VOROLUM-168244 format. One record per residue (C-alpha): y negated, z, x; residue number from 1; residue in one letter. Coordinates in pm, 1 decimal, always signed. Last residue first. Layout:
! residues N
{c2->Y c3->Z c1->X nr->NUM rest->A} .
...
END
This chain:
! residues 252
{c2->+4376.9 c3->+5812.5 c1->-2554.5 nr->252 rest->X} .
{c2->+4228.5 c3->+6007.6 c1->-2842.7 nr->251 rest->X} .
{c2->+3993.3 c3->+5765.2 c1->-3007.2 nr->250 rest->X} .
{c2->+4269.5 c3->+5523.3 c1->-3086.0 nr->249 rest->X} .
{c2->+4595.9 c3->+5614.4 c1->-2914.7 nr->248 rest->X} .
{c2->+4672.2 c3->+5374.6 c1->-2628.9 nr->247 rest->X} .
{c2->+4936.2 c3->+5114.5 c1->-2712.9 nr->246 rest->X} .
{c2->+5318.5 c3->+5105.8 c1->-2727.3 nr->245 rest->X} .
{c2->+5534.0 c3->+4794.7 c1->-2714.2 nr->244 rest->X} .
{c2->+5810.3 c3->+4925.6 c1->-2488.1 nr->243 rest->X} .
{c2->+5660.3 c3->+4743.6 c1->-2189.2 nr->242 rest->X} .
{c2->+5325.9 c3->+4905.9 c1->-2260.8 nr->241 rest->X} .
{c2->+5483.4 c3->+5252.0 c1->-2245.7 nr->240 rest->X} .
{c2->+5675.5 c3->+5166.4 c1->-1931.8 nr->239 rest->X} .
{c2->+5358.0 c3->+5042.7 c1->-1762.8 nr->238 rest->X} .
{c2->+5175.7 c3->+5354.3 c1->-1875.8 nr->237 rest->X} .
{c2->+5430.9 c3->+5559.5 c1->-1688.2 nr->236 rest->X} .
{c2->+5632.0 c3->+5812.8 c1->-1886.1 nr->235 rest->X} .
{c2->+5598.3 c3->+6168.0 c1->-2026.0 nr->234 rest->X} .
{c2->+5783.1 c3->+6259.1 c1->-2348.2 nr->233 rest->X} .
{c2->+5641.7 c3->+6499.6 c1->-2608.8 nr->232 rest->X} .
{c2->+5907.6 c3->+6674.3 c1->-2821.8 nr->231 rest->X} .
{c2->+5829.8 c3->+7027.1 c1->-2702.4 nr->230 rest->X} .
{c2->+5463.6 c3->+6943.5 c1->-2753.0 nr->229 rest->X} .
{c2->+5506.1 c3->+6932.0 c1->-3125.8 nr->228 rest->X} .
{c2->+5174.3 c3->+6775.5 c1->-3216.8 nr->227 rest->X} .
{c2->+4979.5 c3->+6950.1 c1->-3488.0 nr->226 rest->X} .
{c2->+4673.8 c3->+6984.4 c1->-3262.3 nr->225 rest->X} .
{c2->+4649.5 c3->+6609.8 c1->-3211.5 nr->224 rest->X} .
{c2->+4681.0 c3->+6487.1 c1->-2850.5 nr->223 rest->X} .
{c2->+4370.2 c3->+6485.9 c1->-2631.2 nr->222 rest->X} .
{c2->+4466.7 c3->+6795.8 c1->-2434.7 nr->221 rest->X} .
{c2->+4800.2 c3->+6638.9 c1->-2347.5 nr->220 rest->X} .
{c2->+4617.4 c3->+6370.3 c1->-2154.6 nr->219 rest->X} .
{c2->+4648.7 c3->+5992.2 c1->-2121.6 nr->218 rest->X} .
{c2->+4786.4 c3->+5957.0 c1->-2470.1 nr->217 rest->X} .
{c2->+5038.4 c3->+5716.0 c1->-2614.5 nr->216 rest->X} .
{c2->+5075.8 c3->+5534.8 c1->-2939.4 nr->215 rest->X} .
{c2->+5373.5 c3->+5379.4 c1->-3117.4 nr->214 rest->X} .
{c2->+5556.7 c3->+5714.1 c1->-3129.3 nr->213 rest->X} .
{c2->+5925.9 c3->+5705.5 c1->-3034.7 nr->212 rest->X} .
{c2->+5891.4 c3->+5895.9 c1->-2706.7 nr->211 rest->X} .
{c2->+6055.4 c3->+6213.8 c1->-2825.0 nr->210 rest->X} .
{c2->+5823.9 c3->+6235.8 c1->-3121.6 nr->209 rest->X} .
{c2->+5503.0 c3->+6212.0 c1->-2915.2 nr->208 rest->X} .
{c2->+5431.0 c3->+5986.3 c1->-2614.6 nr->207 rest->X} .
{c2->+5238.7 c3->+6102.8 c1->-2307.4 nr->206 rest->X} .
{c2->+5095.1 c3->+5885.0 c1->-2031.2 nr->205 rest->X} .
{c2->+5129.0 c3->+5892.8 c1->-1653.1 nr->204 rest->X} .
{c2->+4934.1 c3->+5640.3 c1->-1440.6 nr->203 rest->X} .
{c2->+5105.7 c3->+5493.7 c1->-1134.9 nr->202 rest->X} .
{c2->+5254.6 c3->+5187.1 c1->-1298.9 nr->201 rest->X} .
{c2->+4946.4 c3->+5136.8 c1->-1510.1 nr->200 rest->X} .
{c2->+4729.9 c3->+5144.2 c1->-1199.7 nr->199 rest->X} .
{c2->+4954.4 c3->+4893.9 c1->-1028.0 nr->198 rest->X} .
{c2->+4947.9 c3->+4670.7 c1->-1333.9 nr->197 rest->X} .
{c2->+4567.5 c3->+4689.8 c1->-1341.8 nr->196 rest->X} .
{c2->+4544.6 c3->+4596.6 c1->-976.0 nr->195 rest->X} .
{c2->+4782.2 c3->+4307.0 c1->-1029.8 nr->194 rest->X} .
{c2->+4582.9 c3->+4186.2 c1->-1329.0 nr->193 rest->X} .
{c2->+4258.2 c3->+4211.0 c1->-1132.4 nr->192 rest->X} .
{c2->+4418.3 c3->+4023.6 c1->-844.5 nr->191 rest->X} .
{c2->+4538.5 c3->+3751.7 c1->-1076.0 nr->190 rest->X} .
{c2->+4192.9 c3->+3720.0 c1->-1227.3 nr->189 rest->X} .
{c2->+4034.7 c3->+3709.8 c1->-882.7 nr->188 rest->X} .
{c2->+4280.2 c3->+3445.0 c1->-771.4 nr->187 rest->X} .
{c2->+4205.4 c3->+3242.5 c1->-1080.2 nr->186 rest->X} .
{c2->+3831.5 c3->+3271.1 c1->-1025.7 nr->185 rest->X} .
{c2->+3871.7 c3->+3173.3 c1->-659.6 nr->184 rest->X} .
{c2->+4080.4 c3->+2871.8 c1->-753.4 nr->183 rest->X} .
{c2->+3820.4 c3->+2768.2 c1->-1010.2 nr->182 rest->X} .
{c2->+3547.8 c3->+2802.1 c1->-747.8 nr->181 rest->X} .
{c2->+3747.9 c3->+2589.2 c1->-504.2 nr->180 rest->X} .
{c2->+3805.6 c3->+2325.0 c1->-768.2 nr->179 rest->X} .
{c2->+3435.4 c3->+2316.1 c1->-857.3 nr->178 rest->X} .
{c2->+3336.3 c3->+2294.8 c1->-488.7 nr->177 rest->X} .
{c2->+3587.6 c3->+2015.3 c1->-424.0 nr->176 rest->X} .
{c2->+3468.4 c3->+1824.8 c1->-730.4 nr->175 rest->X} .
{c2->+3106.1 c3->+1856.7 c1->-619.5 nr->174 rest->X} .
{c2->+3204.0 c3->+1745.1 c1->-268.2 nr->173 rest->X} .
{c2->+3375.6 c3->+1436.2 c1->-409.4 nr->172 rest->X} .
{c2->+3071.5 c3->+1367.0 c1->-628.2 nr->171 rest->X} .
{c2->+2847.9 c3->+1375.0 c1->-321.1 nr->170 rest->X} .
{c2->+3084.6 c3->+1138.1 c1->-138.4 nr->169 rest->X} .
{c2->+3079.4 c3->+900.0 c1->-434.5 nr->168 rest->X} .
{c2->+2698.1 c3->+900.7 c1->-431.4 nr->167 rest->X} .
{c2->+2698.7 c3->+817.3 c1->-58.8 nr->166 rest->X} .
{c2->+2930.9 c3->+519.3 c1->-119.1 nr->165 rest->X} .
{c2->+2718.0 c3->+389.8 c1->-406.6 nr->164 rest->X} .
{c2->+2402.4 c3->+421.9 c1->-196.7 nr->163 rest->X} .
{c2->+2570.8 c3->+234.2 c1->+91.2 nr->162 rest->X} .
{c2->+2685.5 c3->-43.5 c1->-142.5 nr->161 rest->X} .
{c2->+2322.8 c3->-92.9 c1->-247.6 nr->160 rest->X} .
{c2->+2078.9 c3->+10.1 c1->-516.7 nr->159 rest->X} .
{c2->+1757.6 c3->+116.6 c1->-347.7 nr->158 rest->X} .
{c2->+1759.8 c3->+458.9 c1->-182.0 nr->157 rest->X} .
{c2->+1534.8 c3->+740.0 c1->-307.2 nr->156 rest->X} .
{c2->+1817.6 c3->+880.1 c1->-524.0 nr->155 rest->X} .
{c2->+2030.7 c3->+941.5 c1->-212.3 nr->154 rest->X} .
{c2->+1781.6 c3->+1187.1 c1->-61.2 nr->153 rest->X} .
{c2->+1742.1 c3->+1368.7 c1->-393.9 nr->152 rest->X} .
{c2->+2121.0 c3->+1399.1 c1->-435.2 nr->151 rest->X} .
{c2->+2161.0 c3->+1545.7 c1->-86.3 nr->150 rest->X} .
{c2->+1896.2 c3->+1810.9 c1->-148.8 nr->149 rest->X} .
{c2->+2022.6 c3->+1883.3 c1->-501.8 nr->148 rest->X} .
{c2->+2382.5 c3->+1937.2 c1->-369.2 nr->147 rest->X} .
{c2->+2295.3 c3->+2176.6 c1->-85.8 nr->146 rest->X} .
{c2->+2257.0 c3->+2485.7 c1->-307.0 nr->145 rest->X} .
{c2->+2598.8 c3->+2421.6 c1->-466.2 nr->144 rest->X} .
{c2->+2779.9 c3->+2493.1 c1->-140.4 nr->143 rest->X} .
{c2->+2991.5 c3->+2261.7 c1->+74.3 nr->142 rest->X} .
{c2->+2832.4 c3->+2305.1 c1->+415.0 nr->141 rest->X} .
{c2->+2977.3 c3->+2028.2 c1->+635.7 nr->140 rest->X} .
{c2->+3004.0 c3->+1784.6 c1->+345.4 nr->139 rest->X} .
{c2->+2653.9 c3->+1876.0 c1->+229.8 nr->138 rest->X} .
{c2->+2516.5 c3->+1828.4 c1->+582.3 nr->137 rest->X} .
{c2->+2687.9 c3->+1488.6 c1->+599.5 nr->136 rest->X} .
{c2->+2531.5 c3->+1397.6 c1->+265.4 nr->135 rest->X} .
{c2->+2182.6 c3->+1493.2 c1->+386.4 nr->134 rest->X} .
{c2->+2226.6 c3->+1303.8 c1->+714.7 nr->133 rest->X} .
{c2->+2346.0 c3->+988.3 c1->+537.7 nr->132 rest->X} .
{c2->+2052.1 c3->+1001.1 c1->+295.7 nr->131 rest->X} .
{c2->+1806.9 c3->+1054.6 c1->+582.0 nr->130 rest->X} .
{c2->+1953.8 c3->+756.6 c1->+769.1 nr->129 rest->X} .
{c2->+1938.8 c3->+544.1 c1->+453.6 nr->128 rest->X} .
{c2->+1570.9 c3->+639.9 c1->+408.1 nr->127 rest->X} .
{c2->+1465.9 c3->+581.9 c1->+769.5 nr->126 rest->X} .
{c2->+1582.0 c3->+221.3 c1->+813.7 nr->125 rest->X} .
{c2->+1417.3 c3->+94.6 c1->+495.7 nr->124 rest->X} .
{c2->+1115.6 c3->+309.4 c1->+579.1 nr->123 rest->X} .
{c2->+1089.2 c3->+153.3 c1->+924.5 nr->122 rest->X} .
{c2->+1113.4 c3->-194.2 c1->+770.1 nr->121 rest->X} .
{c2->+850.0 c3->-107.6 c1->+510.7 nr->120 rest->X} .
{c2->+619.2 c3->+25.8 c1->+780.7 nr->119 rest->X} .
{c2->+683.8 c3->-279.8 c1->+1000.4 nr->118 rest->X} .
{c2->+600.2 c3->-509.9 c1->+708.7 nr->117 rest->X} .
{c2->+283.6 c3->-312.9 c1->+637.3 nr->116 rest->X} .
{c2->+180.8 c3->-327.8 c1->+1004.3 nr->115 rest->X} .
{c2->+243.6 c3->-704.6 c1->+1011.7 nr->114 rest->X} .
{c2->+32.8 c3->-755.0 c1->+700.0 nr->113 rest->X} .
{c2->-245.7 c3->-540.5 c1->+841.8 nr->112 rest->X} .
{c2->-232.7 c3->-733.8 c1->+1170.1 nr->111 rest->X} .
{c2->-240.7 c3->-1066.7 c1->+984.8 nr->110 rest->X} .
{c2->-536.8 c3->-953.0 c1->+774.1 nr->109 rest->X} .
{c2->-712.5 c3->-828.5 c1->+1088.6 nr->108 rest->X} .
{c2->-656.4 c3->-1163.3 c1->+1260.0 nr->107 rest->X} .
{c2->-784.0 c3->-1352.4 c1->+956.0 nr->106 rest->X} .
{c2->-1097.2 c3->-1137.6 c1->+947.4 nr->105 rest->X} .
{c2->-1146.1 c3->-1178.2 c1->+1321.4 nr->104 rest->X} .
{c2->-1104.8 c3->-1556.4 c1->+1288.9 nr->103 rest->X} .
{c2->-1356.8 c3->-1568.7 c1->+1004.1 nr->102 rest->X} .
{c2->-1599.0 c3->-1350.8 c1->+1198.2 nr->101 rest->X} .
{c2->-1563.9 c3->-1576.0 c1->+1503.4 nr->100 rest->X} .
{c2->-1612.3 c3->-1891.3 c1->+1295.8 nr->99 rest->X} .
{c2->-1927.2 c3->-1746.3 c1->+1142.2 nr->98 rest->X} .
{c2->-2053.3 c3->-1635.9 c1->+1481.7 nr->97 rest->X} .
{c2->-1974.3 c3->-1979.5 c1->+1627.2 nr->96 rest->X} .
{c2->-2147.5 c3->-2152.0 c1->+1336.3 nr->95 rest->X} .
{c2->-2453.4 c3->-1934.1 c1->+1382.3 nr->94 rest->X} .
{c2->-2456.6 c3->-2004.6 c1->+1755.4 nr->93 rest->X} .
{c2->-2421.2 c3->-2378.5 c1->+1687.5 nr->92 rest->X} .
{c2->-2710.9 c3->-2367.4 c1->+1442.3 nr->91 rest->X} .
{c2->-2923.3 c3->-2163.9 c1->+1681.5 nr->90 rest->X} .
{c2->-2844.9 c3->-2408.1 c1->+1962.5 nr->89 rest->X} .
{c2->-2931.6 c3->-2705.7 c1->+1742.1 nr->88 rest->X} .
{c2->-3256.7 c3->-2540.4 c1->+1636.8 nr->87 rest->X} .
{c2->-3336.1 c3->-2454.7 c1->+1996.5 nr->86 rest->X} .
{c2->-3242.1 c3->-2806.8 c1->+2111.3 nr->85 rest->X} .
{c2->-3459.2 c3->-2960.8 c1->+1840.9 nr->84 rest->X} .
{c2->-3746.9 c3->-2731.2 c1->+1927.9 nr->83 rest->X} .
{c2->-3698.5 c3->-2807.5 c1->+2294.5 nr->82 rest->X} .
{c2->-3693.1 c3->-3181.2 c1->+2220.5 nr->81 rest->X} .
{c2->-4003.3 c3->-3155.8 c1->+2004.0 nr->80 rest->X} .
{c2->-4173.1 c3->-2949.2 c1->+2269.0 nr->79 rest->X} .
{c2->-4063.1 c3->-3195.9 c1->+2535.5 nr->78 rest->X} .
{c2->-4200.4 c3->-3482.3 c1->+2329.9 nr->77 rest->X} .
{c2->-4525.7 c3->-3297.9 c1->+2283.0 nr->76 rest->X} .
{c2->-4533.8 c3->-3200.3 c1->+2644.7 nr->75 rest->X} .
{c2->-4462.4 c3->-3557.9 c1->+2749.8 nr->74 rest->X} .
{c2->-4726.3 c3->-3687.1 c1->+2515.0 nr->73 rest->X} .
{c2->-4979.0 c3->-3444.6 c1->+2656.2 nr->72 rest->X} .
{c2->-4864.5 c3->-3519.6 c1->+3008.3 nr->71 rest->X} .
{c2->-4969.7 c3->-3885.6 c1->+2981.1 nr->70 rest->X} .
{c2->-5329.0 c3->-3794.1 c1->+2907.9 nr->69 rest->X} .
{c2->-5538.6 c3->-4079.8 c1->+3060.6 nr->68 rest->X} .
{c2->-5293.1 c3->-4351.1 c1->+2955.3 nr->67 rest->X} .
{c2->-5219.8 c3->-4182.2 c1->+2624.4 nr->66 rest->X} .
{c2->-5586.4 c3->-4179.8 c1->+2533.8 nr->65 rest->X} .
{c2->-5632.1 c3->-4544.3 c1->+2636.8 nr->64 rest->X} .
{c2->-5340.5 c3->-4650.1 c1->+2419.2 nr->63 rest->X} .
{c2->-5476.3 c3->-4450.7 c1->+2126.9 nr->62 rest->X} .
{c2->-5827.6 c3->-4587.5 c1->+2176.4 nr->61 rest->X} .
{c2->-5701.6 c3->-4947.2 c1->+2191.3 nr->60 rest->X} .
{c2->-5496.7 c3->-4897.2 c1->+1875.7 nr->59 rest->X} .
{c2->-5781.4 c3->-4723.9 c1->+1693.7 nr->58 rest->X} .
{c2->-6029.6 c3->-4998.6 c1->+1792.8 nr->57 rest->X} .
{c2->-5787.9 c3->-5268.4 c1->+1681.3 nr->56 rest->X} .
{c2->-5717.0 c3->-5082.1 c1->+1359.7 nr->55 rest->X} .
{c2->-6085.2 c3->-5055.0 c1->+1287.1 nr->54 rest->X} .
{c2->-6136.1 c3->-5426.9 c1->+1344.5 nr->53 rest->X} .
{c2->-5838.7 c3->-5503.8 c1->+1119.6 nr->52 rest->X} .
{c2->-5981.2 c3->-5275.9 c1->+851.4 nr->51 rest->X} .
{c2->-6316.6 c3->-5449.4 c1->+882.7 nr->50 rest->X} .
{c2->-6146.7 c3->-5787.2 c1->+840.1 nr->49 rest->X} .
{c2->-5954.3 c3->-5653.2 c1->+541.4 nr->48 rest->X} .
{c2->-6274.8 c3->-5538.1 c1->+379.9 nr->47 rest->X} .
{c2->-6471.8 c3->-5853.6 c1->+459.1 nr->46 rest->X} .
{c2->-6211.1 c3->-6101.2 c1->+344.5 nr->45 rest->X} .
{c2->-6237.0 c3->-6456.2 c1->+476.6 nr->44 rest->X} .
{c2->-5908.1 c3->-6644.5 c1->+472.8 nr->43 rest->X} .
{c2->-5874.8 c3->-6853.1 c1->+787.6 nr->42 rest->X} .
{c2->-6191.8 c3->-6764.4 c1->+971.5 nr->41 rest->X} .
{c2->-6280.3 c3->-6396.4 c1->+941.9 nr->40 rest->X} .
{c2->-5966.3 c3->-6258.9 c1->+773.8 nr->39 rest->X} .
{c2->-5740.5 c3->-6448.8 c1->+1013.4 nr->38 rest->X} .
{c2->-5942.4 c3->-6380.4 c1->+1329.3 nr->37 rest->X} .
{c2->-5967.3 c3->-6010.1 c1->+1268.1 nr->36 rest->X} .
{c2->-5602.4 c3->-5998.3 c1->+1157.9 nr->35 rest->X} .
{c2->-5493.5 c3->-6171.5 c1->+1479.3 nr->34 rest->X} .
{c2->-5683.5 c3->-5913.9 c1->+1678.9 nr->33 rest->X} .
{c2->-5499.0 c3->-5639.2 c1->+1484.4 nr->32 rest->X} .
{c2->-5152.5 c3->-5795.5 c1->+1528.7 nr->31 rest->X} .
{c2->-5111.7 c3->-5744.9 c1->+1902.2 nr->30 rest->X} .
{c2->-5214.1 c3->-5382.2 c1->+1939.2 nr->29 rest->X} .
{c2->-5088.3 c3->-5329.7 c1->+1587.2 nr->28 rest->X} .
{c2->-4732.2 c3->-5386.8 c1->+1704.1 nr->27 rest->X} .
{c2->-4748.9 c3->-5103.3 c1->+1954.5 nr->26 rest->X} .
{c2->-4912.4 c3->-4873.1 c1->+1696.2 nr->25 rest->X} .
{c2->-4657.9 c3->-4930.2 c1->+1420.4 nr->24 rest->X} .
{c2->-4579.8 c3->-4570.5 c1->+1330.0 nr->23 rest->X} .
{c2->-4923.8 c3->-4428.0 c1->+1390.6 nr->22 rest->X} .
{c2->-5078.6 c3->-4736.9 c1->+1236.8 nr->21 rest->X} .
{c2->-4863.7 c3->-4699.0 c1->+926.4 nr->20 rest->X} .
{c2->-5012.9 c3->-4360.1 c1->+870.0 nr->19 rest->X} .
{c2->-5360.1 c3->-4506.4 c1->+904.5 nr->18 rest->X} .
{c2->-5274.4 c3->-4785.8 c1->+660.7 nr->17 rest->X} .
{c2->-5208.7 c3->-4526.4 c1->+399.2 nr->16 rest->X} .
{c2->-5531.4 c3->-4344.4 c1->+475.0 nr->15 rest->X} .
{c2->-5730.8 c3->-4669.4 c1->+472.3 nr->14 rest->X} .
{c2->-5575.9 c3->-4778.1 c1->+145.7 nr->13 rest->X} .
{c2->-5651.5 c3->-4442.0 c1->-4.0 nr->12 rest->X} .
{c2->-6011.5 c3->-4479.8 c1->+108.1 nr->11 rest->X} .
{c2->-6038.0 c3->-4828.5 c1->-42.7 nr->10 rest->X} .
{c2->-5954.2 c3->-4674.3 c1->-378.7 nr->9 rest->X} .
{c2->-5735.3 c3->-4814.8 c1->-655.0 nr->8 rest->X} .
{c2->-5730.9 c3->-4709.4 c1->-1019.3 nr->7 rest->X} .
{c2->-5945.7 c3->-5002.0 c1->-1135.8 nr->6 rest->X} .
{c2->-5906.6 c3->-5318.8 c1->-930.6 nr->5 rest->X} .
{c2->-6172.7 c3->-5355.2 c1->-664.5 nr->4 rest->X} .
{c2->-6512.7 c3->-5526.6 c1->-715.7 nr->3 rest->X} .
{c2->-6678.5 c3->-5694.3 c1->-418.3 nr->2 rest->X} .
{c2->-7043.8 c3->-5623.9 c1->-366.0 nr->1 rest->X} .
END
């Protein structure tokens, strides 16, 4: 019996060669007979000769099997092709779905960006218009109650020549309102003074000591009891004030 190197096994060799047979079957059909002859005559080796014989039988059997079952190979090849096509189709479908989702995401981002830009543009157009309207309303109805409304509308505007111009118009209205109120107060004061002067002109007062007393009374009944009424002089309050007299304290 022939000894084999330790760690090797004839069975493993056979298995390995078997895999090679499947891959190199067409070549083995021609090489196996040569191996039988070579390892029998040229360089005798029982194991390798037997392997060559086995390979020849396997090659012939495989060829014979495929000749009598041609459809089996076709089905196998078709199955492999179908499987490959299915896998390829699934891969392409997955890539298409991924690409579609990416495109949809990009489209949505672009739409959102466009919507935001349009919103900002609309707001930039709306705010100045609202500020102009509020200031025009203040100018048409110049009362203090309308000032905060106009000021609030102008404060929302970004710094710009238009904002400066609107602020100046608000200040002009404020000045006009203040001036008008001051005019009204002055007119009221003048009217009050005129009314008082008219009352003093019409009102009769009484002055003791032939009209030389510094005080005057609105009624004879209020004059002191020791007053000499035969020396009391009646005059208008305006005359009394003009001569430097004043109402009697506590008895006017």
